[in-house]
Every structure is written in C-alpha cells, then in structure tokens.
C-alpha positions as CSV (number, residue, x, y, z in Angstrom):
1,M,33.4,-27.3,23.5
2,L,31.6,-25.3,26.0
3,A,33.6,-26.4,28.9
4,C,33.2,-23.1,30.8
5,L,28.8,-22.9,30.2
6,N,26.5,-25.1,31.2
7,L,24.1,-25.1,28.0
8,T,20.8,-26.3,29.9
9,D,20.8,-22.8,31.5
10,F,19.4,-21.4,28.2
11,A,16.2,-22.7,27.6
12,M,14.6,-21.4,24.6
13,P,11.1,-19.6,24.9
14,S,8.5,-19.5,22.7
15,L,7.9,-16.5,19.9
16,Q,5.0,-15.7,21.4
17,T,5.8,-16.6,25.4
18,A,6.4,-13.0,27.1
19,F,9.8,-12.6,29.0
20,P,9.6,-12.1,32.9
21,I,12.0,-10.0,32.8
22,A,13.4,-7.1,30.8
23,V,15.6,-8.7,27.8
24,A,18.5,-6.1,28.7
25,E,18.3,-7.5,32.2
26,M,19.2,-11.4,31.2
27,P,22.4,-12.5,30.9
28,L,24.1,-11.9,28.1
29,A,24.1,-15.4,27.0
30,L,20.6,-16.2,27.1
31,R,19.8,-13.1,25.5
32,F,22.0,-14.2,22.6
33,A,20.5,-17.6,22.8
34,Q,17.0,-16.1,22.5
35,V,17.2,-13.8,20.2
36,R,19.1,-16.6,17.5
37,R,16.6,-18.5,18.5
38,Q,13.5,-16.7,17.3
39,T,15.1,-16.1,14.0
40,E,14.6,-19.7,13.6
41,R,11.0,-19.5,14.4
42,L,10.6,-17.3,12.5
43,I,11.7,-19.9,9.3
44,E,9.6,-22.5,10.8
45,P,6.3,-21.8,8.7
46,L,8.9,-21.6,5.3
47,S,9.8,-24.4,3.3
48,A,13.9,-24.8,1.6
49,E,12.2,-23.3,-1.4
50,D,10.6,-20.5,-0.1
51,C,14.1,-19.6,2.0
52,Q,15.7,-19.4,-1.8
53,L,13.2,-16.6,-3.4
54,Q,14.7,-13.3,-3.5
55,S,12.2,-11.0,-5.6
56,M,13.9,-8.1,-6.1
57,P,17.3,-6.5,-5.4
58,D,16.0,-4.7,-2.5
59,A,14.6,-7.8,-0.8
60,S,17.3,-10.7,0.0
61,P,16.2,-14.7,0.6
62,A,15.7,-16.0,4.4
63,K,18.2,-18.6,3.7
64,W,20.8,-15.7,3.0
65,H,19.6,-13.5,5.8
66,L,20.3,-16.9,8.2
67,A,23.8,-16.9,7.0
68,H,24.8,-13.6,7.1
69,L,23.5,-13.0,10.4
70,S,26.0,-15.7,11.2
71,W,28.6,-14.1,9.6
72,F,28.5,-11.3,11.2
73,F,29.4,-12.9,14.5
74,E,31.6,-15.0,12.9
75,T,33.6,-11.8,11.6
76,F,33.3,-9.4,14.5
77,V,32.9,-11.4,17.3
78,L,34.9,-14.7,16.6
79,E,37.2,-13.4,14.5
80,R,38.1,-11.1,17.6
81,F,38.0,-12.9,20.0
82,E,38.2,-16.8,19.4
83,P,41.9,-18.4,20.2
84,R,42.9,-20.1,17.4
85,F,39.5,-19.0,15.5
86,Q,39.3,-20.7,11.9
87,P,36.1,-19.6,9.5
88,F,33.3,-22.3,8.9
89,D,34.0,-21.8,5.3
90,A,36.4,-19.1,4.2
91,G,33.9,-18.7,1.0
92,F,31.4,-17.6,3.5
93,R,33.3,-14.6,3.7
94,I,32.4,-13.3,0.1
95,L,29.1,-15.2,-0.2
96,F,27.3,-13.4,3.0
97,N,29.0,-9.9,3.5
98,S,26.0,-7.7,3.4
99,Y,27.8,-4.0,2.7
100,Y,31.0,-3.9,4.8
101,N,33.6,-2.4,2.3
102,G,36.3,-2.8,5.4
103,V,35.9,-6.6,5.3
104,G,36.7,-7.1,1.7
105,D,34.6,-8.4,-1.3
106,K,31.1,-8.5,-1.6
107,Y,28.4,-10.9,-3.7
108,P,26.4,-8.9,-5.6
109,R,23.2,-7.9,-3.9
110,P,20.7,-8.0,-6.4
111,S,21.8,-11.9,-6.9
112,R,21.4,-13.4,-3.7
113,G,18.6,-15.6,-4.7
114,L,21.2,-17.0,-7.0
115,I,23.2,-18.8,-4.2
116,S,21.4,-22.0,-4.5
117,R,24.9,-23.8,-2.0
118,P,25.4,-23.5,0.2
119,S,22.1,-25.4,1.0
120,L,19.5,-24.4,3.9
121,K,20.5,-27.5,5.8
122,E,24.6,-26.2,5.3
123,V,23.1,-22.7,6.6
124,L,21.5,-24.0,9.5
125,A,24.6,-26.1,10.8
126,Y,26.7,-22.9,9.9
127,R,24.3,-20.9,12.4
128,R,24.2,-23.7,14.8
129,Q,28.0,-24.0,14.9
130,V,28.5,-20.3,15.3
131,D,26.1,-20.2,17.8
132,T,28.5,-22.7,20.0
133,R,31.6,-20.7,19.2
134,V,30.1,-17.4,20.7
135,L,28.7,-19.4,23.3
136,E,32.0,-20.5,24.5
137,V,33.6,-17.3,24.0
138,I,31.2,-15.2,26.4
139,S,31.8,-17.9,28.7
140,C,35.6,-17.6,29.1
141,V,36.5,-13.9,27.9
142,G,38.6,-12.9,30.4
143,D,38.3,-9.5,32.3
144,V,40.7,-7.4,29.8
145,H,38.1,-8.1,26.7
146,R,34.8,-8.5,28.0
147,A,33.1,-4.9,27.7
148,E,34.5,-5.0,24.5
149,L,33.4,-8.7,23.7
150,A,29.4,-7.9,25.4
151,Q,29.7,-4.5,23.3
152,L,30.2,-6.6,20.0
153,V,27.4,-9.0,21.0
154,E,24.6,-7.0,22.0
155,L,25.4,-4.7,18.6
156,G,24.8,-8.4,16.6
157,L,22.1,-8.5,18.5
158,H,20.3,-5.9,17.8
159,H,21.3,-6.0,13.8
160,E,19.5,-9.9,13.8
161,Q,16.5,-8.2,15.3
162,Q,16.8,-5.7,12.0
163,H,16.8,-8.9,9.7
164,Q,14.2,-10.7,11.9
165,E,12.1,-8.0,10.2
166,L,13.7,-7.5,7.1
167,L,13.1,-11.4,6.9
168,L,9.3,-11.5,7.6
169,T,8.8,-8.1,5.2
170,D,11.3,-10.2,1.9
171,I,9.1,-13.3,2.2
172,Q,6.1,-11.3,2.0
173,H,7.2,-9.4,-1.2
174,A,8.3,-12.7,-2.4
175,L,5.5,-14.5,-1.3
176,H,2.6,-12.2,-3.4
177,F,3.8,-12.9,-6.9
178,N,2.6,-16.6,-6.5
179,P,-1.0,-16.0,-7.9
180,Q,-2.4,-19.2,-5.2
181,H,-1.2,-16.2,-2.6
182,P,-0.3,-18.6,0.0
183,A,0.3,-17.7,4.1
184,Y,3.0,-17.2,6.1
185,A,1.0,-17.7,8.9
186,G,-2.9,-18.2,10.4
187,R,-5.1,-15.5,11.0
188,W,-4.1,-12.9,12.9
189,P,-6.9,-12.4,15.8
190,L,-8.6,-9.4,14.2
191,A,-10.9,-8.3,16.9
192,S,-13.7,-6.5,15.6
193,T,-13.2,-2.6,16.4
194,A,-15.3,0.6,15.8
195,P,-13.3,3.0,14.7
196,Q,-11.6,5.4,16.9
197,P,-12.3,9.2,16.3
198,L,-9.0,11.4,15.0
199,R,-8.2,13.8,17.7
200,W,-5.7,16.3,18.0
201,H,-2.8,17.0,20.8
202,A,-1.1,19.8,21.4
203,Y,2.8,20.3,22.1
204,S,3.9,23.8,23.0
205,G,7.4,23.0,21.6
206,G,10.6,24.9,22.5
207,L,14.0,24.1,22.4
208,E,14.1,20.4,23.2
209,A,16.9,17.8,23.9
210,H,17.0,15.0,21.1
211,G,18.4,11.7,20.6
212,F,19.6,8.7,22.8
213,D,19.5,8.9,26.2
214,P,20.4,5.8,28.4
215,G,18.2,6.5,31.6
216,L,15.4,6.8,29.5
217,D,16.1,4.4,26.4
218,G,18.4,1.8,28.2
219,A,21.8,0.2,27.3
220,F,22.5,0.4,23.9
221,A,21.7,2.4,20.6
222,F,22.4,2.3,17.2
223,D,25.4,5.6,16.3
224,N,23.1,7.5,14.1
225,E,20.7,8.0,17.2
226,T,23.8,9.7,19.3
227,P,24.7,12.6,20.1
228,R,21.9,13.8,22.1
229,H,21.6,17.4,21.3
230,L,19.3,20.5,21.2
231,A,16.5,21.1,18.7
232,Y,14.4,23.9,18.4
233,L,10.3,22.5,18.2
234,A,7.7,25.3,16.8
235,P,4.1,24.7,18.2
236,F,2.7,21.7,16.7
237,E,-0.3,19.2,16.8
238,L,0.0,15.5,16.1
239,A,-2.6,12.6,14.9
240,S,-4.2,10.2,17.9
241,R,-4.2,7.3,16.2
242,L,-2.7,6.4,12.7
243,V,-4.3,6.9,9.5
244,T,-6.6,4.0,8.0
245,N,-7.6,1.4,5.1
246,G,-10.1,3.2,5.9
247,E,-9.2,7.1,5.1
248,L,-6.8,5.3,2.6
249,M,-9.8,4.3,0.7
250,A,-11.5,7.8,0.8
251,F,-7.9,9.5,-0.6
252,M,-8.0,6.7,-3.5
253,A,-11.4,7.7,-4.1
254,D,-11.0,11.5,-4.6
255,A,-8.9,10.5,-6.9
256,G,-5.6,10.6,-5.1
257,Y,-3.8,8.9,-7.1
258,Q,-4.6,10.6,-10.1
259,R,-4.1,14.5,-9.1
260,P,-1.0,15.8,-9.7
261,E,-0.8,18.7,-7.1
262,L,-1.4,16.2,-3.8
263,W,2.3,14.8,-5.1
264,L,6.3,15.5,-4.6
265,A,7.6,15.8,-8.2
266,L,9.5,13.0,-7.5
267,G,6.2,11.2,-6.2
268,W,4.5,12.5,-9.2
269,D,7.1,10.8,-11.3
270,W,7.2,7.5,-9.4
271,V,2.9,7.1,-9.5
272,K,3.3,7.5,-13.2
273,A,6.5,5.0,-14.5
274,G,4.5,2.8,-12.6
275,Q,1.3,3.4,-13.7
276,R,0.0,2.9,-9.8
277,S,-3.4,3.1,-8.3
278,L,-3.1,1.5,-5.7
279,P,-1.3,0.5,-2.7
280,L,1.2,-2.2,-2.8
281,Y,0.1,-5.5,-2.5
282,W,-4.0,-4.3,-2.8
283,Q,-6.0,-5.2,-5.9
284,G,-9.7,-5.1,-6.7
285,K,-12.3,-1.8,-6.8
286,A,-14.3,0.5,-4.4
287,G,-16.4,-1.6,-2.4
288,S,-13.9,-4.5,-2.5
289,Y,-10.6,-4.2,-2.1
290,R,-8.5,-7.2,-1.2
291,H,-4.9,-6.9,0.0
292,F,-1.5,-9.7,0.1
293,T,-0.5,-10.2,4.0
294,L,1.1,-12.5,5.9
295,Q,-2.0,-14.2,6.0
296,G,-3.1,-14.4,2.5
297,L,-5.5,-12.7,0.8
298,L,-7.8,-11.0,2.7
299,A,-10.6,-8.3,2.4
300,V,-9.2,-4.7,4.0
301,D,-10.6,-3.8,6.7
302,P,-11.0,-0.4,6.7
303,N,-9.9,0.5,10.4
304,T,-6.8,-1.2,10.4
305,P,-3.7,1.6,10.5
306,A,-2.8,1.7,6.2
307,C,0.4,0.2,5.7
308,H,3.2,-0.5,3.3
309,L,3.2,3.0,1.8
310,S,5.6,4.9,0.2
311,Y,7.2,7.9,1.5
312,F,5.5,9.3,-1.1
313,E,2.4,7.8,-1.0
314,A,2.4,9.2,3.1
315,D,3.4,12.7,1.7
316,A,0.6,13.0,-1.2
317,L,-2.1,11.5,2.1
318,A,-1.3,14.4,4.2
319,R,-1.8,17.0,2.1
320,W,-5.0,15.7,0.8
321,A,-5.7,15.4,4.7
322,G,-4.7,19.0,5.1
323,A,-1.9,18.1,6.8
324,R,1.9,17.1,6.9
325,L,3.7,14.5,7.9
326,P,5.6,14.8,11.6
327,T,9.5,16.0,11.6
328,E,11.1,12.9,13.1
329,F,11.8,15.6,16.5
330,E,8.3,16.0,16.9
331,W,7.2,12.4,17.0
332,E,9.8,11.6,19.6
333,H,9.3,14.8,21.4
334,A,5.6,13.0,21.6
335,A,6.6,9.8,22.2
336,R,9.0,10.7,25.1
337,R,5.5,12.5,26.7
338,L,3.5,8.7,26.7
339,P,2.4,8.0,30.0
340,A,4.2,5.1,30.7
341,A,1.5,2.5,30.6
342,Q,1.2,3.5,26.8
343,A,4.7,3.6,26.1
344,K,5.1,-0.2,24.2
345,L,0.9,-1.1,24.1
346,G,1.5,-1.6,20.3
347,N,1.5,-4.9,17.8
348,F,4.7,-6.6,18.0
349,V,6.3,-9.4,16.5
350,E,5.8,-11.4,19.9
351,M,2.3,-11.1,18.9
352,A,2.9,-13.2,16.3
353,A,0.0,-11.4,14.5
354,F,2.1,-10.2,11.5
355,H,0.0,-7.5,10.3
356,P,-1.1,-3.8,12.1
357,L,-4.0,-4.2,14.7
358,P,-7.3,-1.8,14.5
359,Q,-6.5,0.7,17.8
360,Q,-7.9,-1.1,20.5
361,Q,-7.2,1.7,23.5
362,A,-8.4,4.8,23.5
363,S,-6.5,7.8,22.5
364,L,-8.1,11.2,25.4
365,E,-4.4,11.6,26.7
366,A,-1.8,10.9,24.5
367,P,-1.9,9.6,20.7
368,A,-2.1,5.7,20.8
369,Q,0.2,3.3,18.5
370,M,3.2,5.4,18.8
371,M,5.0,2.3,18.8
372,G,4.9,-1.4,17.3
373,D,2.1,-1.9,14.5
374,V,3.6,0.4,11.4
375,W,6.9,2.5,11.0
376,E,5.6,6.1,10.8
377,W,7.2,7.9,7.9
378,T,8.5,11.4,8.8
379,Q,9.8,14.4,7.1
380,S,12.8,14.3,8.0
381,N,16.0,13.3,5.6
382,Y,18.5,10.6,7.3
383,T,21.2,13.4,8.1
384,P,23.7,12.9,10.6
385,Y,23.1,14.3,14.0
386,P,25.2,17.5,15.3
387,G,28.3,16.2,16.4
388,Y,27.9,12.7,15.1
389,R,30.4,9.9,14.6
390,P,30.3,6.4,13.7
391,W,31.5,3.5,15.5
392,E,35.2,3.2,15.5
393,G,36.4,-0.1,13.2
394,L,34.5,-2.3,10.7
395,V,31.6,-1.8,12.3
396,G,31.6,2.0,11.7
397,E,30.1,1.1,8.4
398,Y,26.9,0.5,10.1
399,S,24.5,3.6,9.5
400,G,26.6,6.8,8.8
401,K,27.3,5.6,4.9
402,F,23.6,5.6,4.0
403,M,23.3,8.9,5.2
404,C,21.6,10.3,1.7
405,N,18.3,10.4,-0.2
406,Q,16.7,8.2,2.8
407,F,13.8,9.3,5.5
408,V,13.6,9.1,9.1
409,L,10.8,6.5,10.2
410,R,9.8,5.6,13.5
411,G,8.2,4.1,15.9
412,G,8.8,0.5,15.2
413,S,5.8,-1.8,13.3
414,C,4.1,-5.5,14.0
415,A,7.3,-7.1,12.7
416,T,9.6,-5.5,15.2
417,P,10.8,-7.3,18.3
418,Q,9.6,-5.1,21.8
419,S,13.0,-5.0,23.1
420,H,14.6,-3.6,20.1
421,I,12.5,0.0,20.1
422,R,12.9,2.9,21.7
423,A,12.4,6.3,21.4
424,S,15.4,7.3,19.7
425,Y,15.5,4.5,17.5
426,R,15.7,6.1,13.8
427,N,14.8,3.7,10.8
428,F,15.1,4.5,7.5
429,F,14.6,3.6,4.0
430,A,14.4,5.8,0.5
431,P,11.8,7.3,-0.1
432,D,9.8,4.6,-3.0
433,A,10.2,2.1,-0.9
434,Q,6.6,-0.1,-0.4
435,W,7.3,-3.6,1.0
436,Q,8.3,-2.8,5.0
437,F,5.7,-2.0,7.1
438,S,5.4,2.0,7.1
439,G,2.3,4.1,7.2
440,V,1.3,7.3,8.4
441,R,0.3,9.3,11.4
442,L,-0.5,13.4,10.6
443,A,0.5,16.2,12.5
444,R,-0.2,20.0,11.7
445,D,1.1,23.0,12.7
446,V,-0.3,25.7,15.0
C-alpha cells in the first residue's frame, strides 16, 4: 500500500497551531491528512461512553460522526477511483448513510445512539483504513481523473469540517443532561473586557452582486452559494457588534418571554409549548444566571455574545430592541466591505475556546466579529438563488433538497474551522434550532 506516497511528508499539526500557509494552498494529501486528524483531536477529551450518546433526533453520537465521515470518502471517492474496490464492511453502507437516498437505504436518524456495534475502536480502525486508501488514490490517480478526484476530496473535507462543528455542538447538548455538568474542555481565555458601545454602520444599498466569487472567496464553495447574481438592497444599517448576554438578560427582565407581541405566531406557540422562560443551557434567576458550556456550568458573562438562540428568540429579541434581523444579502454586503485585516479576526475552533468570546476590537470602521464566535441568524428563508443548479450525481443531494422551512445563518462560530468559512457561506437551520452556536446581530432600515 501507498507505494506512490511518502507518509512522512504529512506530519499533522495540533488543533491550536497557526498554519504558516493558507490551507487552500496545501497539497491535497496534506490537507486531507490535516483535516482528518483534526476531527480525531476533537474526540480526545471524550470517553467511549461519551461517543455513544445521542440526546435528541437532530443530534448524532460522536462515534456516528466519525464513521459517517469515513463512509463519505469510501462511498464517493474510493468506490469511484480505487481499482478493485472492496468496502471495509458492507453493512456500513446502511448504518452510516446520512440522507443520500441515491446511495440506498439508511438507518433511522433518531436511533443512531442505539448502534453500539461497531465499537469506537472499530470505527477508528475504519477511519485509519479509509485514510490510507484515500491517500494512495490521491497519490496514484491518473491525469484523466485528477481534477474530478480533487473536487470530490475537497467536498469531502469541507463536509468533514461541517461535522467537526456538529460533533462539538452535539456533545455539548448530550453532556448538559448530566447533573454533574461535566466539562469537555478547560476554561476558555475569558479576558476582562469592558462593554463595547453599540454603533450603527450605514450602507447605501443599491443593486449588488451576491454569491460565491472565486476571486473573493477562494477555490471552493457549496452549490447553494451559487450562482453569483444581482440583488437589490434598500439603504440599511448594521450593528457594530453582536447582541450580548447582558442585552439578552435585559430582554428577559422586561418579560421578553411573556410578551406575545414580540413573537412570531409559530414562535409564541413554541414558547408556550415548551414553557420557555430562559435560553437553552441557562438556569438560575436574575443576578445569578449560569449556563452550561463545553467548559462546564459557569456564570453568564454579560459582555460575551449571546448564543444558542433559536430563530424565534433572535427575531423576538430584535423586535424588543426596536430593530430587526438582517437579510442574508445585507450581511454579505457588509462582510465584503470589511477591511482585510478584520475579515477573520473572530474566534474559531482553532483557538480551542469552544465558546464565544467578548469583543476585543473597536468597531469604528466596520462591524466587529462578523466571522467566528456565533452564527448570525438572518431573516432570509433558505431558498435557491436565481439560476441555481445542484451538483450532478449523488452529491447533488447535498444542499438543494433542504431548501424548505429553514432560515439562513452567516459568519461561522467558535466551533467552525477558520479555513471553512467565507463571506458567501450559507448555513441553514429550522427556526426552533437552539443547540448550535447561533446568535444575533441587529439591523434596521434607514
């Protein structure tokens, strides 16, 4: 095996290492090895029992994430390019298929936590074998198929980075049910930071181009970011910073969860059905709120960006503040006008804080923390851009079929790999989703 490749060329840096070259410029095999190793570093604080937990149907066990990510490369890369392909285990094709109907049957998503076998040890062996085989294919593929292989591997790596974030948010949700409040990681470096005043940045609007631009966004995008197209923006203003826990507590003190006039009809039904009076992971009362984080149960810091908010909560909070949520086009328009030095100054997974951090930079020239820390809800429905076409083949199921009953989020979070995010990136979740690192940036009409 690996006759075409010298594995000593691919020593993998730690999660906290700052890479000396842009990730997109790495040789494909090096990038593959680095991303795959980063996933396994994320489970190092977890026990085998932790990796088996599934706390709700929308979440998956860490062990399932590990197996599914190898299933993806085995199914879409090895089956296509490996001579004399043989599956690691034929049964894995069903067990670890997520939602690809074109591939075949799927194990029910709500029951993934019941898959006690294969064991975590066997899943990691599966990963190692798939890694070795993919690296061999990368090394030995002929010129005729090199471009197609590179496209599928790059898609697989961005898919893996999505699951790195999901792995963290899913394990946080699972651990919060434990009354001992176990910590995934050590305390994040929470500096003593004075509150930043909220300012408004004005944009004149007009007919603007939106969507993926290789010259601006890099070499890769998901199909839902295309095609680039024109959209009209009325003049608007965007808040200089994210909504903080302190402002969220003021909303709660003003009976925000008890005032139906602040909520969308479906949102108010959601509040009443769940008897909600606190954000997810919060407990206690005014003056002594605590929340469960990946560092355990901690006091709520008023200057830290609020997170784990549903779209319903984000919208109600914006109404209470006399503002609104931005559209995804307003958000992208503002993000593309950030000074180059500010474009990715936020807190990403590489910092290993695993929680939003208070704003560190002044926001006189442009909005701060546009990327990293928390995903920012927009008021935009997740729908196709004009002229949208899904990818061809089985990977065409990746994005398009979810364009219903979801809202767009922008910017990435503290659990997002920095190399994964860009101004055109469109995340999406249902309006009641809370377990992601999702927060709020206010907008208003001029």
